[in-house]
Each structure stands twice: as structure tokens, then as C-alpha cells.
KEZAKE-764771 format. One record per residue (C-alpha): residue in one letter; x, y, z. Coordinates in Angstrom, 3 decimals, always signed. Example, Ala and Ser with C-alpha at 12.3 -4.5 7.8 and 13.67 -1.06 7.14 Angstrom:
BEGIN
A, +12.300, -4.500, +7.800;
S, +13.670, -1.060, +7.140;
//
This chain:
BEGIN
M, +66.406, +53.130, -76.691;
G, +64.606, +53.022, -73.398;
G, +63.418, +55.974, -71.406;
W, +65.896, +55.335, -68.583;
E, +68.852, +55.111, -70.945;
A, +67.763, +58.242, -72.804;
S, +67.417, +60.123, -69.523;
T, +70.952, +59.177, -68.383;
L, +72.862, +59.815, -71.588;
H, +73.174, +63.547, -70.978;
R, +74.269, +63.302, -67.312;
D, +77.717, +63.047, -65.856;
F, +78.799, +60.244, -63.516;
Q, +77.785, +62.294, -60.467;
G, +74.255, +62.581, -61.781;
R, +74.455, +66.291, -62.417;
E, +71.999, +67.622, -64.971;
P, +73.471, +69.586, -67.969;
Q, +72.786, +73.281, -68.006;
S, +73.015, +73.803, -71.798;
W, +72.921, +71.908, -75.068;
S, +76.670, +71.961, -75.464;
E, +77.168, +70.651, -71.944;
S, +74.716, +67.855, -72.669;
L, +76.695, +66.806, -75.731;
A, +79.889, +66.899, -73.683;
F, +78.364, +64.604, -71.101;
Y, +77.288, +62.207, -73.787;
K, +80.680, +62.108, -75.420;
H, +82.363, +61.575, -72.065;
S, +80.037, +58.653, -71.253;
Q, +80.940, +56.965, -74.544;
S, +84.678, +57.170, -73.922;
S, +84.976, +56.441, -70.168;
R, +83.566, +53.876, -67.646;
P, +81.556, +54.899, -64.564;
L, +83.019, +52.237, -62.192;
P, +86.696, +51.878, -61.144;
D, +89.031, +49.553, -62.986;
E, +88.945, +46.911, -60.241;
A, +85.287, +46.307, -61.008;
Y, +86.189, +45.377, -64.573;
A, +89.167, +43.189, -63.652;
K, +89.167, +39.545, -64.743;
P, +88.284, +37.125, -61.887;
Q, +91.202, +35.106, -60.499;
R, +91.406, +31.571, -61.739;
V, +91.590, +28.848, -59.069;
T, +93.324, +25.719, -60.260;
R, +92.875, +22.164, -59.030;
Y, +96.472, +22.135, -57.810;
E, +95.843, +25.055, -55.465;
V, +92.731, +23.373, -54.027;
S, +94.629, +20.095, -53.514;
R, +97.432, +21.931, -51.683;
K, +94.894, +23.424, -49.248;
E, +93.340, +20.013, -48.697;
A, +96.730, +18.467, -47.913;
E, +97.672, +21.031, -45.246;
Y, +96.133, +18.859, -42.452;
N, +96.462, +15.059, -42.294;
P, +93.151, +13.612, -41.026;
I, +94.762, +10.248, -40.199;
T, +97.640, +11.444, -38.006;
Q, +95.678, +14.483, -36.811;
A, +98.654, +16.773, -37.429;
W, +99.629, +19.711, -39.653;
R, +102.153, +19.009, -42.441;
D, +103.887, +22.282, -41.652;
Q, +106.189, +21.634, -38.631;
G, +106.064, +25.198, -37.345;
R, +102.275, +25.297, -37.433;
E, +102.101, +21.899, -35.712;
R, +104.394, +23.080, -32.841;
E, +102.249, +26.162, -32.276;
A, +99.055, +24.058, -32.189;
R, +100.554, +21.593, -29.693;
A, +101.753, +24.372, -27.389;
R, +98.339, +26.049, -27.526;
D, +96.563, +22.744, -26.725;
L, +98.905, +22.037, -23.809;
L, +98.294, +25.429, -22.246;
G, +94.545, +25.030, -22.681;
T, +94.619, +21.554, -21.090;
I, +96.613, +22.729, -18.068;
A, +94.316, +25.712, -17.574;
A, +91.205, +23.521, -17.762;
Q, +92.668, +21.017, -15.285;
N, +93.584, +23.761, -12.862;
R, +90.097, +25.244, -13.045;
A, +88.547, +21.815, -12.461;
K, +90.897, +21.147, -9.508;
D, +90.088, +24.509, -7.960;
R, +86.371, +23.861, -8.392;
Q, +86.719, +20.439, -6.763;
L, +88.684, +21.772, -3.786;
A, +86.267, +24.650, -3.334;
H, +83.323, +22.238, -2.923;
E, +85.060, +19.596, -0.780;
R, +85.337, +19.952, +3.005;
N, +88.651, +18.084, +3.392;
T, +91.353, +20.624, +2.452;
H, +94.406, +18.460, +3.473;
D, +95.816, +15.234, +2.203;
V, +95.064, +12.339, +4.596;
L, +98.455, +10.696, +3.872;
N, +101.016, +13.475, +4.245;
H, +98.745, +16.161, +5.806;
S, +99.752, +18.668, +3.159;
I, +97.452, +21.402, +2.003;
R, +95.727, +20.352, -1.192;
R, +94.886, +23.878, -2.281;
T, +98.503, +24.858, -2.936;
G, +99.206, +24.389, -6.634;
L, +101.225, +25.955, -9.395;
P, +101.689, +29.706, -9.261;
D, +99.018, +31.516, -11.184;
P, +100.387, +34.323, -13.387;
Q, +97.130, +36.240, -12.993;
A, +97.270, +35.915, -9.206;
Q, +100.865, +37.114, -9.180;
A, +99.874, +40.098, -11.281;
G, +97.043, +40.915, -8.840;
L, +94.292, +40.122, -11.354;
A, +92.772, +37.115, -9.475;
F, +91.332, +36.515, -6.037;
P, +94.132, +36.001, -3.417;
T, +94.668, +32.363, -2.668;
E, +95.478, +32.996, +1.002;
K, +92.135, +34.633, +1.721;
R, +90.281, +31.857, -0.063;
E, +92.242, +29.149, +1.821;
Q, +91.590, +30.904, +5.107;
R, +87.889, +31.294, +4.363;
L, +87.448, +27.620, +3.412;
A, +89.660, +26.236, +6.180;
Q, +87.758, +28.039, +8.958;
A, +84.495, +26.287, +8.047;
A, +83.444, +23.835, +10.777;
D, +83.720, +20.227, +9.677;
S, +81.606, +18.931, +12.611;
L, +78.646, +20.110, +14.638;
A, +80.440, +19.255, +17.861;
Q, +82.459, +22.112, +19.338;
Y, +84.905, +19.720, +21.011;
N, +87.062, +16.779, +20.031;
I, +85.112, +13.580, +20.572;
L, +88.263, +11.646, +21.567;
S, +89.935, +13.958, +24.042;
G, +86.945, +16.070, +25.037;
L, +88.938, +19.287, +24.506;
S, +87.719, +22.257, +22.548;
V, +88.446, +22.397, +18.829;
E, +90.478, +25.522, +19.457;
E, +92.902, +23.445, +21.596;
H, +92.778, +20.020, +19.951;
H, +92.272, +20.045, +16.163;
W, +94.033, +18.640, +13.120;
A, +94.325, +22.052, +11.404;
P, +96.974, +24.660, +12.252;
P, +95.939, +27.159, +14.959;
Q, +95.301, +29.915, +12.445;
H, +92.949, +27.692, +10.448;
R, +90.997, +26.102, +13.289;
P, +87.261, +26.799, +13.657;
V, +86.265, +29.584, +16.006;
V, +84.040, +28.457, +18.872;
P, +81.383, +31.035, +19.817;
P, +81.321, +32.113, +23.479;
P, +78.759, +30.396, +25.710;
R, +75.438, +32.087, +26.353;
E, +75.069, +34.092, +29.518;
D, +71.504, +32.919, +30.286;
N, +70.740, +29.308, +31.109;
K, +67.072, +29.389, +30.147;
L, +65.553, +26.508, +28.178;
R, +65.411, +27.227, +24.484;
S, +63.490, +24.147, +23.200;
I, +61.358, +21.287, +24.452;
T, +64.214, +18.842, +24.061;
Q, +66.140, +20.667, +26.818;
Q, +63.392, +20.205, +29.420;
P, +63.905, +17.763, +32.316;
R, +62.899, +14.216, +31.473;
E, +59.841, +12.782, +33.205;
Y, +61.111, +9.232, +32.692;
N, +63.820, +7.539, +34.758;
V, +66.079, +5.583, +32.423;
L, +67.537, +3.569, +35.303;
T, +64.360, +2.301, +36.940;
N, +62.443, +2.235, +33.614;
E, +59.487, +4.015, +35.240;
Y, +57.837, +7.413, +35.160;
K, +58.728, +9.713, +37.987;
R, +55.041, +10.540, +38.618;
D, +51.785, +8.573, +38.022;
H, +53.553, +5.599, +36.545;
A, +50.457, +3.313, +36.549;
R, +48.120, +5.885, +34.928;
K, +50.610, +6.885, +32.236;
T, +51.461, +3.255, +31.518;
G, +47.761, +2.446, +31.080;
E, +47.299, +5.427, +28.768;
E, +50.268, +4.323, +26.703;
Q, +48.905, +0.780, +26.445;
E, +45.465, +2.062, +25.401;
R, +47.023, +4.396, +22.858;
T, +49.189, +1.570, +21.555;
R, +46.154, -0.698, +21.281;
R, +44.218, +1.926, +19.312;
V, +47.107, +2.554, +16.950;
A, +47.506, -1.211, +16.445;
A, +43.764, -1.541, +15.788;
E, +43.831, +1.323, +13.268;
R, +46.802, -0.195, +11.481;
F, +45.177, -3.640, +11.559;
W, +41.864, -2.461, +10.082;
A, +43.752, -0.357, +7.520;
T, +45.349, -3.472, +6.015;
H, +43.001, -6.312, +7.129;
D, +39.515, -6.325, +5.657;
M, +38.778, -9.966, +4.898;
N, +40.037, -13.213, +6.385;
I, +41.522, -15.210, +3.524;
M, +41.335, -18.448, +5.527;
T, +37.602, -18.325, +6.347;
S, +36.654, -16.089, +3.365;
K, +34.713, -13.790, +5.656;
F, +34.989, -10.141, +6.616;
Y, +36.380, -9.321, +10.039;
D, +33.584, -6.802, +10.637;
P, +30.305, -8.702, +11.446;
E, +28.103, -5.896, +10.099;
K, +30.017, -5.819, +6.849;
E, +29.779, -9.610, +6.594;
T, +25.991, -9.478, +7.157;
H, +25.572, -6.770, +4.521;
F, +27.713, -8.790, +2.120;
Q, +25.541, -11.890, +2.606;
I, +22.370, -9.861, +1.956;
V, +23.801, -8.399, -1.223;
K, +25.017, -11.854, -2.244;
Q, +21.547, -13.352, -1.828;
A, +20.009, -10.489, -3.831;
V, +22.529, -10.992, -6.639;
K, +21.931, -14.740, -6.497;
A, +18.191, -14.181, -6.867;
E, +18.761, -11.922, -9.881;
Q, +21.290, -14.253, -11.488;
P, +18.766, -16.313, -13.545;
L, +17.364, -13.165, -15.128;
K, +20.647, -11.249, -15.403;
Q, +21.381, -12.540, -18.902;
F, +17.736, -12.142, -19.840;
K, +17.752, -8.473, -18.813;
K, +20.642, -7.811, -21.182;
L, +18.347, -8.580, -24.135;
P, +16.488, -5.773, -25.933;
S, +13.281, -4.579, -24.258;
S, +11.171, -5.582, -27.264;
Y, +12.550, -9.125, -27.007;
Q, +12.039, -9.287, -23.227;
Q, +8.378, -8.314, -23.535;
G, +7.665, -10.714, -26.401;
E, +4.874, -13.275, -26.158;
G, +7.403, -16.106, -26.270;
F, +8.375, -15.321, -22.639;
V, +4.770, -14.980, -21.375;
Y, +3.601, -18.577, -21.840;
S, +4.967, -21.868, -23.094;
I, +4.083, -22.738, -26.656;
I, +4.206, -26.460, -25.764;
N, +1.790, -26.765, -22.813;
F, +0.408, -23.172, -22.890;
S, +1.274, -22.610, -19.238;
V, +1.963, -19.081, -18.002;
Q, +5.658, -18.620, -17.276;
N, +5.672, -14.950, -16.313;
P, +2.458, -13.986, -14.455;
E, +3.455, -10.346, -14.141;
L, +4.127, -9.980, -17.860;
Y, +0.957, -11.966, -18.628;
A, -1.083, -9.578, -16.460;
R, +0.455, -6.639, -18.293;
F, -0.528, -8.201, -21.630;
E, -4.073, -8.749, -20.345;
E, -4.302, -5.148, -19.189;
K, -2.994, -3.973, -22.546;
E, -5.594, -6.013, -24.427;
Q, -8.348, -4.854, -22.080;
R, -7.357, -1.219, -22.623;
S, -7.454, -1.827, -26.354;
L, -10.943, -3.360, -26.078;
D, -12.162, -0.556, -23.814;
S, -10.876, +2.073, -26.222;
K, -12.748, +0.377, -29.094;
Q, -15.940, -0.321, -27.140;
A, -17.456, +3.072, -27.877;
V, -16.597, +2.725, -31.567;
W, -18.109, -0.726, -31.719;
G, -21.277, +0.491, -29.963;
H, -21.585, +3.335, -32.399;
E, -21.020, +0.953, -35.312;
A, -23.664, -1.391, -33.892;
Q, -26.160, +1.464, -33.707;
I, -25.334, +2.509, -37.255;
K, -25.723, -1.107, -38.400;
E, -29.044, -1.429, -36.571;
R, -30.388, +1.756, -38.124;
A, -29.101, +0.721, -41.543;
T, -30.730, -2.728, -41.164;
G, -34.056, -1.197, -40.142;
R, -33.880, +1.322, -42.939;
A, -33.054, -1.438, -45.439;
L, -35.973, -3.515, -44.110;
V, -38.353, -0.593, -44.503;
E, -37.027, +0.213, -47.967;
G, -37.337, -3.440, -49.014;
T, -40.850, -3.668, -47.633;
R, -41.819, -0.469, -49.366;
T, -40.338, -1.764, -52.594;
L, -42.355, -4.980, -52.359;
N, -45.495, -3.115, -51.393;
R, -45.282, -1.111, -54.558;
I, -45.942, -4.346, -56.451;
S, -49.543, -5.428, -56.614;
H, -50.439, -8.694, -54.918;
K, -52.584, -9.554, -57.930;
R, -49.456, -10.397, -59.892;
Y, -48.705, -13.167, -57.408;
E, -52.239, -14.416, -57.621;
D, -52.107, -14.444, -61.427;
S, -48.868, -16.469, -61.412;
T, -50.479, -19.209, -59.274;
S, -54.033, -19.049, -60.521;
H, -53.543, -21.794, -63.188;
G, -52.997, -24.335, -60.359;
Y, -49.742, -26.081, -61.321;
D, -46.004, -25.513, -61.382;
I, -44.845, -24.470, -64.833;
V, -41.422, -26.161, -64.312;
T, -42.444, -29.606, -63.009;
N, -46.110, -29.548, -64.252;
K, -47.263, -30.696, -60.823;
G, -50.450, -29.350, -59.445;
Y, -50.615, -27.465, -56.252;
H, -53.539, -29.576, -54.991;
D, -52.448, -33.049, -56.220;
K, -51.382, -35.950, -54.043;
D, -47.705, -35.240, -54.735;
A, -48.284, -31.506, -54.822;
A, -45.554, -29.098, -55.785;
P, -44.527, -26.633, -53.069;
L, -46.101, -23.271, -53.486;
A, -43.632, -20.352, -53.214;
P, -44.623, -18.009, -50.426;
A, -45.874, -14.589, -51.405;
R, -43.555, -11.662, -50.748;
T, -46.230, -9.071, -51.497;
V, -49.049, -8.128, -49.127;
P, -52.638, -8.296, -50.199;
K, -54.653, -5.123, -49.998;
P, -56.387, -4.931, -46.582;
G, -60.052, -4.465, -46.259;
H, -61.876, -1.651, -44.514;
W, -62.162, -3.410, -41.165;
Q, -58.573, -4.474, -41.262;
S, -57.374, -0.891, -41.928;
L, -59.518, +0.434, -39.089;
E, -58.259, -2.218, -36.661;
S, -54.626, -1.572, -37.587;
S, -54.980, +2.200, -37.066;
S, -56.656, +1.685, -33.671;
N, -53.935, -0.693, -32.465;
Q, -51.197, +1.717, -33.478;
F, -52.895, +4.609, -31.644;
W, -53.281, +2.712, -28.387;
Q, -49.768, +1.360, -28.524;
T, -48.421, +4.920, -28.841;
R, -50.505, +6.136, -25.903;
T, -49.361, +3.234, -23.753;
M, -45.680, +4.006, -24.441;
Q, -46.149, +7.689, -23.600;
T, -47.794, +6.813, -20.291;
Q, -45.004, +4.402, -19.374;
H, -42.384, +7.020, -20.135;
R, -44.175, +9.629, -17.993;
L, -44.400, +7.227, -15.054;
S, -40.697, +6.423, -15.301;
L, -39.885, +10.135, -15.077;
Q, -42.071, +10.504, -11.956;
N, -40.437, +7.566, -10.164;
R, -36.893, +8.778, -10.888;
P, -34.986, +9.775, -7.626;
R, -34.339, +13.501, -7.259;
P, -31.291, +15.167, -5.646;
A, -31.460, +16.205, -1.980;
S, -30.819, +19.879, -2.833;
E, -34.360, +20.250, -4.135;
G, -36.715, +21.704, -1.471;
K, -40.320, +21.243, -0.626;
A, -41.348, +23.537, -3.423;
G, -39.636, +21.233, -5.855;
D, -41.521, +18.275, -4.339;
A, -44.821, +20.072, -4.675;
T, -44.074, +21.067, -8.242;
G, -43.044, +17.528, -9.025;
A, -46.267, +16.232, -7.511;
L, -48.317, +18.577, -9.633;
R, -46.449, +17.549, -12.743;
A, -46.848, +13.867, -11.807;
D, -50.639, +14.351, -11.831;
G, -50.334, +15.652, -15.351;
G, -51.792, +19.087, -14.552;
A, -50.240, +22.529, -15.073;
A, -47.961, +24.042, -12.404;
S, -49.925, +26.177, -9.999;
A, -47.077, +28.584, -9.297;
R, -46.174, +29.636, -12.815;
G, -48.914, +28.088, -14.960;
A, -46.405, +26.199, -17.139;
R, -47.555, +23.454, -19.470;
P, -46.857, +19.857, -18.410;
I, -43.780, +18.216, -19.890;
V, -44.843, +15.606, -22.475;
P, -41.961, +13.549, -23.854;
A, -41.617, +13.243, -27.596;
L, -42.461, +9.953, -29.178;
D, -39.429, +7.754, -29.740;
M, -40.213, +5.983, -33.003;
T, -37.237, +3.658, -32.663;
R, -38.953, +1.978, -29.676;
T, -42.217, +1.507, -31.543;
R, -40.534, -0.132, -34.512;
P, -41.051, -3.711, -33.259;
A, -44.779, -3.051, -32.863;
L, -45.037, -1.630, -36.363;
E, -43.629, -4.603, -38.164;
M, -45.556, -5.334, -41.271;
T, -47.473, -8.493, -41.381;
A, -49.869, -9.943, -43.839;
N, -52.796, -8.177, -42.073;
S, -51.128, -4.755, -41.621;
S, -51.223, -1.815, -43.980;
V, -48.277, +0.302, -45.073;
R, -48.391, +3.608, -46.826;
T, -47.210, +3.024, -50.347;
G, -47.372, +6.520, -51.709;
G, -50.239, +5.820, -54.116;
F, -48.702, +2.737, -55.786;
Q, -50.610, -0.537, -55.773;
//
């Protein structure tokens, strides 16, 4: 048994809590023998048969649009007739209220008189007489007189006197109220202006000509017969633009190509006769190549210097390597007097060629002394030439007379008289003396103690 059921067993139907154990048992016994809801809640639901449903379906005939019950059909027809008449009356009243003609044009009878309205008779609707009077008094023309007889609408009008429009009294003042009421400056009989006819006619003709010109130029821009613009300046500008477009026409399709394709070498020169087709593009290619060469010139010069130094160093190293070998070995290999391969003598009639010696024979004392003396004087000569070149170099104009005097003293090779500084002696550039120090068969090279 659930908690909710256990909590409600000992309560009465009003939800009152028991006050004692005996009262709780009484509540429980009462709940087992009686129902909390009324008897209608426990009644059996009414059974609806198919016959009853079919009778309800057959009450109205959808084909004839009529009720099967005659009494019900008569009531429906009477209700529809009253509704139709009321709707027609409301529509007729709405039509007459919006139309200006309130009388019949055939029999001149008032069209707003209809069937008596029960609501109007009972005083529940707006009085018809006041509405007819209000609508009938509305003016049906802007003229305050009859256009046929010339009489006032109060005297000559198709409506009864009580329904005729009321004409307002004339104004007391006769002052002009608008520009249309001013006296005309043009005589309609003579077809001339009353004053300054010639001047005003000329102004009108000039104004008419300007308006015609404005309208002409607004719709006429080009002569379709001659295919030219009416305006000469516009035609001249059009011809200039046309010539410019005509000049660009050959290259218009070419300019639509990608930029990399336009600047390709195939459009610079002809691959058949190698003639330049685009001088401007060819000049740009030449400038591009020249810039590339100029940018690499410094690198190439540096590489040439490195190659020259490497070649000189390799020559020195090779010479030193050969000088470490004694020349006596070459003499021993040729001392027997014949070639060991062909067995031909070196001094026969058909002598075998003697291989040149790559080693250098050991110089004598006089040869060593002569070589050392030549090297010393060559070095002194180069130093003197370098000093003379520094003296003959042009100096800037900012240097004064003191600079000239100092330069003269230094040119003589002596010390400066002003400060007692030592003369500038350039260092020996050994790279310039290399050609004079080339090793020959009569020169000596330091071998480091090896023979």
C-alpha cells in the first residue's frame, strides 16, 4: 500500500483529519462502504447507435439545399429573405449616399424614398428627411447660375425650392483676389499687346527659340543620316578618341594576355629572321641583363682575384715542391746517354728527344749574389716609383699653404719641420713584385734546407 493511500484511509471525504483512534477507524469503514463522487460520475456512458447518427446526417439534403423538416425549412427561408432585403436596402442607401443625382432622370421622382424602416419609425435610426435635405442641398455644379437661362440656381433649378442650393451673398469689396482677375495686357481682337508689342513679341520669339533649342538638344545628339554629332566640339572629341582606340586596336587583344606572356622573349624578336619586333621591350630586356651583369661584376672581380691568388699560391707551392727534389736525380736519369724505352741515344743522328728538367740546378756563389742584388734594386725602384706617384697626386683646394709646404717637405723625403714627424714610406706590395721574382733556371729559391 502506497504512502498516499495509507495517508488518506483515515480521512473523511472533506479531508478532515481524525481526532482519535476510534474516529480514524470510523473514517476507514465509511470509505470502504461509500463512494466519494456523486452517482452521475459513475453512470454508464450513453450508447450512440449508427441509426441515430444516420438520422442526424439526413436532416439536411445537400443536393436540394433544403431541410427535410418542413417547419425548419420555412423558418430558414423567411430568415434568408429578411437578411437579403436588409442587405439590399443597406447597399441601396450606401449607393444613394455617394451619388450626386438624387432623382430619377425619367420620372423625376426622388430615389431616396424606399420602404419604411421599422427602426426609423421607432426613432432608433437617423431621420430620412434630414439626410435627404442634407444631400439634396449639395451643389451639383460650380456655377451659381443656370447655364441655359442665365438665372440664379435659387430661381431656376431642377430641384424643389426647399432642396435647391443656397447661393452665398456677393462680396462687398471688389478688390482683386488672384492674378487671374487682373486686367489682360493682350487684346484678343487685334491680336496684339496693348503696350510695347514689338519688344514683347521679340522676347517671346527668343524665349520660344531657346525652349525649342533646349528640347532639340535634349532629344537630338547624333545625326543618323550623316552618322555625326550635331555639336562640332563633340564630333572632334569623338574623332580623336576613335583614332586613339584605332591605334590601340592591334594590341588590344594582346594586352588581355597574362603579363608574363606579354613580356616573353617570343614577342621581343622574330625567331625566323631574328629581327626586333618590339624595341621598347627589347630595350627593357637589355637593361635587365645589364643590371644582372652589373650586380655580378663585383662578385666576378672578387672571384678573379681569388683565382689569381690561388694560381700564384699553387705555382709557388709547385715550385717549392719541385725544388725540394735534387737536380742530381735528373742528371742521373740521363747520364747513361740513351732513352731506356726506345734505346736511342741522345747524341745520335736520329736522337731521341730529351725530356726537359723540371728541377733547378743548385746555383753557384756568383749566381746567388747576382740574384740577391737584382732583387734588392728592383724593390728600391718600386718604392721610389710609388713615392713619386703619391707626390704627383692632385690635392683638394681646401688645403692651405701650410699643407703645400708640408707636402713639399715630404716630397723631398725629409722630416716635417713643423712637427718633426717621420716621412711616410709605403709598405712593399709583394703582389706587384711577383712577376720579377719568377723562378728561372738561374734564380735561387729558399727551400727550407731540402736539396
